[in-house]
C-alpha positions in Angstrom: 102.5 68.4 123.3 103.4 67.7 126.9 103.2 70.6 129.2 106.7 70.1 130.2 107.8 70.4 126.4 105.7 73.4 126.0 107.2 75.1 129.1 110.8 74.3 127.7 109.8 76.0 124.4 108.6 79.0 126.1 111.5 79.3 128.5 114.2 78.4 125.9 114.2 81.7 123.9 114.7 83.7 127.1 117.5 81.6 128.2 119.2 81.5 124.9 119.3 85.4 125.0 120.4 85.4 128.5 123.2 82.8 127.7 124.5 85.1 124.8 124.3 88.4 126.8 126.1 86.9 129.9 129.0 85.7 127.8 130.2 89.4 127.7 129.9 89.6 131.5 132.2 86.8 132.6 133.7 87.1 136.1 137.1 85.9 137.1 137.2 82.3 135.9 139.1 79.5 137.7 141.9 77.4 136.2 141.4 73.9 135.3 143.3 70.7 135.9 143.3 67.6 133.8 140.7 65.8 135.9 138.2 68.7 135.8 138.7 68.8 131.9 137.9 65.2 131.7 134.8 65.4 133.9 133.6 68.3 131.8 134.1 66.3 128.5 132.6 63.2 130.1 129.4 65.1 131.2 129.0 66.8 127.7 129.3 63.6 126.0 126.6 62.0 128.2 124.3 64.9 127.7 124.8 65.1 124.0 124.3 61.4 123.4 121.2 61.5 125.4 119.6 64.6 124.0 121.1 65.7 120.7 118.6 65.3 117.8 120.9 63.3 115.6 122.6 60.3 117.4 125.3 59.7 114.8 126.3 63.4 115.1 126.3 63.3 118.9 128.7 60.3 118.8 131.0 62.1 116.5 131.0 65.1 118.8 132.0 62.9 121.8 134.7 61.2 119.7 136.2 64.5 118.5 136.2 65.9 122.2 137.8 62.8 123.6 140.4 62.6 120.9 141.5 66.4 121.3 141.6 65.9 125.1 143.9 62.7 124.8 146.1 64.4 122.3 146.8 67.4 124.5 144.8 69.7 122.3 143.1 71.4 125.2 146.2 71.6 127.3 146.9 75.3 126.5 143.5 76.2 127.7 143.9 76.4 131.4 141.4 79.2 132.3 137.8 77.9 132.4 136.4 80.5 129.9 139.1 79.8 127.3 138.6 76.1 127.7 134.8 76.4 127.2 135.3 78.4 124.1 137.6 75.7 122.8 135.2 73.0 123.4 132.2 75.0 121.9 134.4 75.3 118.8 134.8 71.6 118.4 131.2 71.0 119.1 130.3 73.5 116.3 132.9 72.3 113.9 131.7 68.7 114.1 127.9 69.2 114.3 127.8 72.3 111.9 124.9 73.4 114.2 124.7 76.9 115.1 122.1 76.2 117.8 124.7 74.4 119.9 126.8 76.2 122.4 129.1 75.8 125.6 130.2 78.4 128.1 131.5 79.0 131.5 128.6 80.9 133.0 128.0 80.4 136.7 125.2 83.1 136.6 123.0 81.3 134.0 123.7 78.0 135.6 122.3 79.5 138.9 119.3 80.7 137.1 118.6 77.3 135.7 118.9 75.7 139.1 116.5 78.3 140.5 114.0 77.5 137.8 114.2 73.8 138.6 113.9 74.2 142.3 110.9 76.6 142.5 108.1 75.7 145.0 104.5 75.1 143.8 103.5 78.5 145.0 106.3 80.1 143.1 105.3 78.3 140.0 101.7 79.5 140.4 102.8 83.1 140.9 104.9 83.0 137.9 102.1 81.6 135.8 99.8 84.5 136.9 102.5 87.0 136.1 102.8 85.3 132.8 99.1 85.5 132.2 98.8 89.1 133.0 101.8 90.0 130.7 100.2 87.9 127.8 96.9 89.5 128.5 98.2 93.1 128.3 99.8 92.3 125.0 96.4 90.8 123.7 98.2 87.5 123.4 100.1 88.7 120.4 97.1 89.9 118.3 97.7 93.4 116.9 95.1 93.6 114.1 92.0 91.8 112.6 90.3 93.6 109.7 88.0 93.0 106.8 89.3 94.9 103.7 87.6 96.0 100.6 86.6 93.1 98.5 85.7 90.8 101.4 89.4 90.0 102.2 90.4 89.5 105.8 93.7 90.6 107.3 95.3 89.1 110.5 98.5 90.5 112.1 99.7 88.7 115.2 103.3 88.5 116.8 103.2 85.1 118.7 101.4 81.8 118.6 100.3 82.0 122.2 99.3 78.7 124.0 95.5 78.0 123.7 95.1 78.0 127.5 96.0 81.7 127.6 95.4 83.1 124.1 92.9 80.7 122.7 89.8 82.7 123.2 91.3 85.7 121.5 92.7 83.5 118.6 89.2 82.1 118.2 87.5 85.4 118.2 89.9 86.6 115.3 89.3 83.6 113.3 85.5 83.7 113.8 85.7 87.3 112.5 87.2 86.4 109.3 85.1 83.3 108.8 83.1 84.6 105.9 85.9 86.3 104.0 86.6 85.1 100.5 90.5 85.5 101.1 92.7 86.0 104.2 96.1 87.4 104.7 98.0 86.3 107.7 100.8 88.6 108.4 103.7 86.8 110.2 106.3 89.4 109.2 106.9 90.1 113.0 106.1 86.9 114.4 108.9 85.1 116.1 107.0 81.7 117.0 105.5 80.3 120.1 103.4 77.4 121.3 103.0 74.3 118.9 99.4 73.9 120.2 98.8 77.5 119.3 100.0 76.7 115.8 97.7 73.7 115.8 94.6 75.7 116.8 95.0 78.4 114.2 95.9 76.0 111.4 92.6 74.0 112.2 90.5 77.0 111.1 91.6 76.8 107.5 90.7 73.1 106.9 87.3 71.3 106.7 88.8 67.8 106.9 91.4 66.3 109.2 94.9 67.2 108.0 98.3 66.0 109.2 100.3 69.1 109.9 103.5 68.3 111.5 105.5 66.0 113.6 108.2 66.6 116.4 110.8 64.1 117.2 112.2 64.2 120.8 115.5 62.5 121.1 115.6 61.8 124.8 112.5 59.9 124.8 112.9 58.7 121.2 109.2 59.6 120.7 107.5 61.4 117.8 104.5 63.6 118.7 102.0 63.9 115.7 100.1 67.1 115.1 96.8 67.0 113.1 94.1 69.6 112.7 91.8 69.6 115.8 88.6 67.7 115.2 86.5 70.6 116.5 87.1 74.3 116.9 84.6 76.9 118.3 82.5 78.8 115.7 82.7 79.4 111.9 86.0 79.3 110.1 87.4 80.7 106.9 88.2 77.1 105.7 87.2 78.0 102.2 89.1 81.3 101.8 92.1 81.8 99.7 95.1 82.1 102.2 98.1 84.3 101.8 100.9 84.4 104.3 103.4 87.3 104.6 107.0 86.6 105.9 110.2 88.4 106.4 113.7 87.5 107.6 112.4 87.9 111.2 109.8 85.3 110.8 111.0 82.4 113.0 110.3 79.1 114.7 106.6 78.5 115.0 105.7 81.2 112.6 107.9 79.4 110.1 106.1 76.0 111.0 102.7 77.5 110.1 104.2 78.9 106.8 105.9 75.6 106.0 102.8 73.6 106.9 100.5 75.6 104.8 103.0 75.8 101.9 103.7 72.0 101.7 100.0 71.2 102.1 99.3 73.6 99.0 96.8 75.5 101.3 98.4 78.9 101.2 100.8 81.1 99.1 103.8 82.6 101.1 104.7 86.0 100.0 107.6 88.0 101.2 111.2 87.2 102.3 112.9 83.8 103.2 112.5 83.2 107.0 114.9 82.8 109.7 115.5 79.0 109.7 114.9 77.8 113.1 113.2 74.3 113.3 115.1 72.7 116.2 113.8 73.4 119.9 116.9 73.9 122.1 117.3 73.2 125.8 120.0 74.4 128.2 121.9 71.9 130.4 124.1 72.5 133.3 127.5 70.9 133.1 129.8 70.6 136.3 127.9 73.1 138.2 129.3 76.3 136.6 129.0 75.6 132.8 126.1 75.7 130.4 125.5 73.5 127.5 123.0 74.4 124.6 121.6 71.3 123.0 118.9 71.0 120.3 116.7 68.3 121.7 113.9 68.0 119.1 113.2 68.5 115.5 110.1 69.2 113.3 109.5 66.6 110.5 106.9 67.7 107.9 104.8 64.8 106.7 104.9 65.9 103.2 108.6 67.0 102.8 109.9 64.5 105.4 112.2 67.3 106.6 112.0 70.9 107.8 113.2 74.5 107.5 116.2 74.3 109.8 119.0 76.5 108.5 117.3 77.2 105.1 114.3 79.0 106.3 110.9 78.9 104.4 111.4 80.1 100.9 108.5 82.3 99.6 106.4 81.3 96.6 106.5 85.0 95.8 109.8 86.6 96.7 109.4 90.5 97.5 111.0 92.7 100.2 109.0 92.3 103.4 107.7 96.0 103.2 106.0 95.2 99.8 104.5 91.9 100.8 101.2 93.2 101.9 100.4 95.2 98.7 101.5 92.1 96.6 99.3 89.7 98.5 96.3 92.1 98.5 96.6 92.5 94.7 97.1 88.8 94.1 94.0 88.0 96.3 91.8 90.5 94.4 93.0 89.4 91.0 92.2 85.9 91.9 88.8 86.6 93.2 88.1 88.8 90.0 89.0 85.8 87.8 86.5 83.7 89.6 83.7 86.2 89.8 80.6 85.8 87.5 78.4 88.5 89.1 78.8 91.8 87.2 78.6 94.0 90.5 81.3 91.8 92.2 83.6 92.1 89.0 83.2 95.9 89.1 84.0 95.9 92.9 87.3 94.0 92.1 88.1 96.2 89.2 87.8 99.2 91.4 90.2 97.8 94.1 92.7 96.8 91.4 92.8 100.2 89.8 93.8 101.6 93.2 96.4 99.0 93.8 97.8 99.6 90.3 98.0 103.4 90.9 99.6 102.8 94.4 102.3 100.7 92.9 103.0 103.0 90.0 101.9 106.5 91.0 101.7 108.9 88.1 103.3 112.3 88.2 101.0 115.2 87.2 102.6 118.6 87.0 101.3 121.7 88.7 100.4 123.4 85.4 98.1 120.5 84.4 96.6 120.4 87.8 95.8 124.1 87.7 93.7 123.5 84.5 91.4 121.1 86.4 90.5 123.7 89.0 87.0 125.3 88.7 83.4 124.7 89.5 81.4 121.8 88.0 78.0 122.5 89.2 77.8 122.1 92.9 81.2 120.3 92.9 84.3 122.6 93.3 88.0 121.8 92.4 90.5 123.8 94.2 94.3 124.2 93.6 96.2 125.0 96.8 99.8 124.4 97.7 100.6 122.5 94.7 97.7 120.0 95.0 94.2 119.7 94.0 91.2 119.5 96.4 87.6 118.4 95.9 84.6 119.9 97.7 81.0 119.4 97.4 78.9 120.5 100.4 81.1 119.1 103.2 84.8 118.9 103.9 87.5 119.3 101.3 89.4 116.2 100.2 92.9 116.1 98.7 92.8 114.5 95.2 95.4 111.8 94.7 96.4 111.1 91.0 95.7 107.6 89.9 96.1 108.4 86.2 96.7 111.8 84.7 92.9 112.4 84.6 91.6 110.0 87.4 91.9 110.8 91.0 91.1 109.1 94.4 90.0 111.1 97.4 92.3 110.9 100.4 90.2 109.6 103.3 87.2 108.5 101.1 87.4 105.1 99.6 84.2 104.7 97.8 84.4 107.8 95.5 86.7 108.9 92.8 86.6 111.8 90.3 87.6 111.7 86.6 88.2 114.8 84.4 87.0 114.7 80.7 89.5 116.7 78.6 88.7 118.4 75.4 91.0 120.6 73.4 93.4 120.5 76.3 90.9 121.8 78.8 88.8 120.0 81.5 85.2 120.3 80.4 83.5 117.8 82.6 83.9 116.1 86.1 82.6 112.6 86.5 82.0 111.3 89.9 82.6 107.5 90.1 81.2 105.3 93.0 82.5 101.9 93.9 79.1 100.4 93.0 79.4 101.4 89.4 77.3 104.7 89.5 78.6 107.5 87.4 77.6 111.2 88.0 78.7 113.7 85.4 78.9 117.3 86.2 79.8 119.6 83.1 82.1 122.4 84.1 80.3 125.7 84.9 83.1 128.0 85.8 
């Protein structure tokens, strides 16, 4: 992607928010004569026909604006703000594109002019300020972790440009390189740089893969995006991939999800995403007006379309808050189904038992819990404040029911206890370890 386009993509989101916020802060707007209205319509038509992603629609927008102007349909709108709203309504009605917009907004127009007129030194200072901001946010990366079962987890909130966040992205993917499955959490990711998407996608393939295309209307050119021929360090290219989404997942995060889904490389779990596949630019019209124009669109090489307006529909639809637990359980179940080593299968069964208990926690009443309290050799089980606690020689751990007789230890992942019941009484405690070892302890008191 060209540097100019990348800069536009980064700045666009900020400008759109500014555009929306400032609509509520309109100053005293001037009145317009017929000549001014004509000049505005003429300039909108030129900009739309040059930049809007669908040329046929751009022509229809022009025709509708000119027809309404000629028929006197705008005569009642003498004030600039009212006229702008009426024009915006026509554009939306014809294009059906909610990314479009038009407003009388001298302040935003002035900000756009200042962006375009910055000196080289000002640009350098802005880039340095941007770098420091991104650095402090760790380039969007919040967590990279290896979970039980050799499953990787990656949570990041933006696809930063490789020249800023590349080393951090590479380090994260290298860390996950030897995992058997990877969960990529995009539930709070709002998008970012296309080259950043390309970099991260490249770590999940061994062979060259065509990821996405972006068509730019003003130049009538299509930029092709393939996986990179080389990325530093090892990569999790053979790992099963699970992608978590929410309704907040947007733009570039949707592209990553859509790419992997269409290439059958990953399973998308969660909610349908926001539906933003058309980068948008802001154009100044007649000095004091601002026109919002979608200037490019993604074209997936498999579907030949994109997720604009529809979002990326998950393969497994669950509320976003439940997406991680579902993905983790699915990852473990798939790995368990492929495992041939007994120790590996036992490890997966241990994890699945915990996940099953987490999703459907049993209720064990206090009366039953009290019957488990006692001494089992050097192991003690205490009933305090309505809960059971386990203690051997060190600290106490709260026992969390997994079944009516099987308990996990809160804060200790590799050990569980199971009570053996005979004639309604706990007669033995069995210590269970995640490597399959069992240590029975008959009740002594």
